[in-house]
TORKEKOL-811219 format. One line per 8 residues: number of its first residue (from 1); for each residue x, y negated, z of N, C-alpha, C. Coordinates in Angstrom, 2 decimals. Atoms other than C-alpha are relative to their C-alpha. Layout:
<pts>
NUM) X/Y/Z/X/Y/Z/X/Y/Z | ... .
</pts>
This chain:
<pts>
1) 0.84/1.19/0.00/0.00/0.00/0.00/0.88/-1.25/0.00 | -0.78/1.22/0.12/1.25/-3.43/-0.94/-0.32/-0.99/1.11 | 0.19/1.04/-1.02/1.70/-6.29/1.47/-0.26/-1.30/-0.74 | 0.31/1.27/0.66/0.07/-9.57/0.49/1.05/-1.04/0.35 | -1.00/1.04/-0.20/2.56/-12.34/0.02/-0.70/-1.27/0.51 | 0.60/1.21/-0.55/1.83/-15.44/2.09/0.23/-1.16/-0.96 | -0.11/1.13/0.93/1.08/-18.42/-0.09/0.54/-1.23/0.72 | -0.54/1.23/-0.56/2.94/-21.64/0.48/-1.05/-1.10/-0.01 .
9) 0.91/1.13/-0.06/1.37/-25.04/0.99/-0.31/-0.48/-1.42 | 0.38/0.49/1.32/-0.62/-26.18/-2.04/0.19/-1.50/-0.06 | -0.19/1.43/0.18/0.43/-29.57/-3.29/-0.84/-0.42/-1.20 | 0.83/0.46/1.09/-2.04/-31.50/-5.38/0.79/-0.96/-0.89 | -0.65/0.92/0.93/-0.98/-33.39/-8.47/-0.58/-1.39/0.18 | 0.45/1.37/-0.17/-1.14/-37.12/-8.03/-0.52/-0.52/-1.34 | 0.53/0.58/1.23/-3.36/-38.84/-10.55/0.79/-1.24/-0.36 | -0.71/1.20/0.44/-1.74/-41.52/-12.64/-0.83/-1.22/0.34 .
17) 0.70/1.25/-0.27/-2.61/-44.99/-11.47/0.57/-1.05/-0.93 | -0.43/1.01/0.95/-2.47/-47.88/-13.82/0.11/-1.38/0.63 | -0.15/1.28/-0.69/-2.38/-50.61/-11.20/-1.01/-1.01/-0.50 | 0.90/1.07/0.44/-3.82/-53.90/-12.36/-0.01/-0.16/-1.51 | 0.00/0.09/1.46/-3.23/-53.19/-16.02/-1.42/0.15/-0.51 | 1.31/-0.14/0.63/-6.29/-53.67/-18.16/0.23/0.77/-1.29 | -0.17/-0.84/1.19/-6.37/-50.83/-20.64/-1.13/-0.29/-0.97 | 1.08/0.20/0.97/-8.30/-51.26/-23.86/-1.08/1.06/0.15 .
25) 1.15/-0.88/-0.18/-11.75/-49.69/-23.86/0.18/1.33/-0.70 | -0.17/-1.23/0.78/-10.87/-47.16/-26.56/0.96/0.96/0.72 | -1.00/-0.82/-0.69/-7.83/-45.93/-24.59/-0.60/0.62/1.27 | 0.65/-0.52/-1.20/-9.86/-45.59/-21.39/-0.96/1.13/-0.34 | 0.94/-1.04/0.43/-12.51/-43.59/-23.23/0.77/1.26/-0.34 | -0.80/-1.16/0.41/-9.84/-41.32/-24.71/0.56/0.74/1.22 | -0.63/-0.61/-1.17/-8.18/-40.72/-21.32/-1.02/0.72/0.88 | 0.99/-0.54/-0.94/-11.41/-39.96/-19.43/-1.17/0.66/-0.72 .
33) 1.08/-0.52/0.84/-13.41/-38.27/-22.18/-0.85/1.05/0.70 | 0.75/-1.10/-0.63/-14.39/-35.14/-20.23/-0.88/-0.53/1.14 | 0.75/0.57/-1.12/-15.45/-37.14/-17.16/-1.21/-0.79/-0.50 | 1.05/0.85/0.55/-17.49/-39.55/-19.27/-1.13/0.84/-0.57 | 1.01/-0.85/0.63/-19.28/-36.83/-21.21/-0.89/0.64/1.06 | 0.77/-0.64/-1.07/-20.37/-35.20/-17.93/-0.84/-0.99/0.81 | 0.71/0.99/-0.81/-21.67/-38.47/-16.47/-0.84/-0.92/-0.89 | 0.92/0.80/0.81/-24.74/-40.11/-18.00/0.16/-1.49/0.30 .
41) -0.15/1.41/-0.37/-24.18/-43.36/-16.07/1.18/-0.63/-0.72 | -1.19/0.53/0.68/-20.68/-43.81/-17.50/-0.27/-0.16/-1.49 | 0.33/0.08/1.43/-22.01/-43.09/-20.99/-0.80/-1.28/-0.27 | 0.83/1.20/0.17/-24.64/-45.83/-20.57/0.85/-1.26/0.08 | -0.87/1.17/-0.16/-22.03/-48.32/-19.33/0.82/-0.25/-1.25 | -0.86/0.14/1.18/-19.78/-47.65/-22.29/-0.81/-0.47/-1.20 | 0.84/0.44/1.12/-22.61/-47.98/-24.79/-0.36/-1.47/0.13 | 0.33/1.41/-0.22/-23.58/-51.30/-23.20/1.19/-0.89/-0.35 .
49) -1.19/0.79/0.30/-19.99/-52.57/-23.43/0.24/-0.07/-1.51 | -0.20/-0.02/1.46/-19.75/-51.49/-27.07/-1.01/-0.92/-0.67 | 1.03/0.88/0.55/-23.05/-53.25/-27.82/0.37/-1.46/0.20 | -0.41/1.38/-0.27/-21.77/-56.43/-26.14/1.10/-0.43/-0.95 | -1.11/0.33/0.90/-18.56/-56.34/-28.16/-0.52/-0.18/-1.42 | 0.53/0.05/1.36/-20.52/-55.69/-31.34/-0.78/-1.29/-0.23 | 0.78/1.22/0.16/-22.90/-58.60/-30.75/0.91/-1.22/-0.02 | -0.95/1.11/0.02/-19.93/-60.90/-30.03/0.66/-0.11/-1.37 .
57) -0.65/0.00/1.31/-18.28/-59.88/-33.30/-0.97/-0.50/-1.07 | 0.99/0.37/1.00/-21.49/-60.38/-35.27/-0.30/-1.49/0.06 | 0.34/1.42/-0.16/-22.19/-63.85/-33.84/1.15/-0.91/-0.39 | -1.16/0.85/0.34/-18.65/-65.14/-34.54/0.10/-0.26/-1.47 .
</pts>
């Protein structure tokens, strides 16, 4: 019979923080695609931002 090996302490991976940098909307969407797709609220926010940008471009 085998003896189970004791597992060491699990260390979690630190998420990248971007500090106060303002990333472009497209880059943020690309980086967080999976999270956004799973969250309806985030999807709505992004669509609203895109609509705002689109209306600004059209009016100029």
